[in-house]
N, C-alpha and C positions, 0 to 999 in steps of 0.2 A: 561524245563524253558522257551521255546519259547512262551508259553501261557501268560507269564508275560508281554510281549512286549506291548500289548494293554490294560493292566490292570491299573486302577488308582493307583497311588503310595500310596494314603491314604488307599485304600482297602488292598493293600499288607501289610502295617504296621498293620492295624486292625486285619488281619488274622495271622500275625506273628510279634509279638512285637519286636523281636530281629532285624528285618529288619530296624528298626528306626536308628540303629547305622550306617548302610551303607549309607542311604540317608543323615543323618546329616554330615557324613564325607565328602560328596560332596556338602554340602550346599543346598540340595534339600528340599524345604518346603512341607512336606506331610500333613500340617495342612490347611492353607488357600488355597494352591495350590494342595491339595490332589486329585483333580479330574483330574489332568494331567496324561496321560498315561506314563508308564515307558519310552517308546520311545521318547515322546516329552520332558520329563524331561531331558533325556540324551542329546538331541539336545541343549536344553537351557543351559546346564552346560558343554557342550563340552566333554562328556564322551561317549564311545561306549556302545551300548546296550549289546554287548558281555561281556564287562568288568563288567558291573553292574550285569548281570545274573550270572557271575562267582562268584562275591562277595556274592550275595544272596544265591547261591548254597552252598558256603562254610559255611554258617551259620549252616547248618544241621550237619556239622562235629564238631561243637563246643560242649563243655559239656552242659548238660541240665541246663537251667536257671530256676529260681524260678518264672516264669511268668505263670499265668493261661492260658490255651488254650481257649481263649475267643471265637474263631470262631465257636466252636461247642456248645456253651452254649445255653440253652433255654432262651427265652426273660426275664423271671423273674430272672433267674440266672445272666443274663447279667446286668440287672438294679442293682441287689444286688452287683455285682462285682464293677460296676462303682461307686456306692455310698461308699462302704466300703474301696475301694482302692484309688480312685481319689478324690471324694468329701471330704472324711475325711482328706486326706493329704492337699488338697487345703485350706480347712477351717482352719486347724491348722497353715499353713505357712503364710497365708495372714497377720495376725496381727504380727507375729514374724518378717517377713521381713520389714513390715512398721516400727516397732520399731527400727530395725537395721539401716534402711535408715535415720530415724530421727537423730540418733546418728552420723552417718557418715556425713550427710549434715552439722550438727553443727560443727564437728571437721575439715572436709576436704573441705567444700563447697567453701571457699574462693580460695583455690588453684585449685579446680576441680569444676568449676561452672556447668558442665554438670550434676552433681549430683542432682541439683535442678530440672532439666528436667526429670531425671530418676525417682525421687520421685513423681513428678507431674503425669507422665504417669502411674506409679505403683498405685497411689491413684485412678486414673481414672479406671484402670483395676479392682481394688478391689471393687469400687463402682458398677461396672457392674457384676462382677462374683458372689458376695454374693447373690443378689436377683435372679440371673440366676440359681444358684444351688438350691435355695429354690423353685423356680418355677418348676424345674425338679422333685424335691423330693416330693412336695406337690400336684402338679397338673398332671404332665405328666407321671411320672413313675408309680403312682398307677393305672392310666388308662391302661398303657401298661401291668402291672402285671395282671390286670383283664382280658385283652385280652388273655394273655398267659394261664391263668388258666381256661378260658372259664366260668367265673362267671359273675354275673350282673355288669355292668359298673358303676363306680361312677358318681355322678352328676358333669358335667363339663360345662365350658362356651365356648366350641367349638363343631362343628358338626363332624369333622373328625380329626384324629390324625395328618394329614398332615398340618393342620393350625398352631398349636403351634410349630411343627417341623420346619416349614419354618422360623419362628421367631427365634427359638433357633439356627438354622444354621447361620442366619445373625449375631447373637450375637457371635457365635463362630468365624466368620470371623473378626469381630471387635476386639475381644480379641487377635486374632493372629496378627493383624496389630499393636496393641499397643505393644505387646511383640517384634515385629520386630523393632519398634522404640527404645524400651529399649535396645535391643541387640546391635543395631547400636550405640546408645549413650554410651553404656558401652564397645564399641570396642570388642565385642565378649566375654565380661566378663573377660578380661585380666586386673588384678589389676596393678595400677601404682607402681613404685618403692617405693614410700613413703606411700603406703597403710598400715594401721594398721590391726590387726587381725579381727576387726569387719568389716572393709571395705572389706577385702578378703572374710569373711564369707557371707556378704550380697550379693556379686557378685556370689558366689557359690550357694547360696540359690535361687537367681533369675534364674540362669541357670538351676538348677534342677527343679524348678517350671515350667519353660518354656518347658523343655523336657517332664515332666509329662503331662502338658496341651496338648501338641501335641498328645500324645498317647490317652489321655482322649477324645479329640475331634474326633480323627480317629475312635475310638471304637463306638462313638455315631453316627457320620455321615455315616459311611460305614458299620456298622453292626447293631446296635440297631435300628436306625430309619427306614432303609429299611425293616427290619424284622417286625417291628411294623406296618408299612403301609400295608405290605402283609398280616399279620395276621388279621388286621381289615377288609381288602377287602374280605378275605376268610370267615370271620364271617358274614359279611353283605350278602354275596351270599347265605348263608344257611338260612337266615331269610325269 
């Protein structure tokens, strides 16, 4: 486990999805701050590296989870996994949560004015995420799939895959910041004593979407994108 000390926590999660529960339990952001090494994250959160390594090691003793082993996937398998697991889920939940928030704001907004800010932040998140997902599915992922299959590349408006990846990573960072604000406004998604079932449901859905988005971003930033850049470089060298 010593080799984990200098490894980015985002990469640790990307390679082992169950590690997310350890970092989340300690409030460690493996999304926007996923480039932090395990050692630095431990220092920032006043936890010993030895303790974190022990908790991560214990994960291997847990019953097998229904999580795909994404770390060993080929590029085209990884894009397919991200779309069918994370994109489909996100596209489904964005309008559902928006509807629940509209209802909750209408009923509870007077007594809980922070709901207005939560809805405003969520709507901003939705406005960014929907075109972001489409950009990946229509422009970037088909190019990556062509790289993986070593077939003719589709016509694109960029010279190298690193160009759209840089933009996508910036959009990931912004989405993470927006969700940080939502989390803070919702006080860690803890429902107030007078919350109705729809209120509680909306908070749970927000929390689950945030957790999924963190995994989604980690898989792209620390697995898919580096592999795609490397694959393109190898292909160009052969030309």
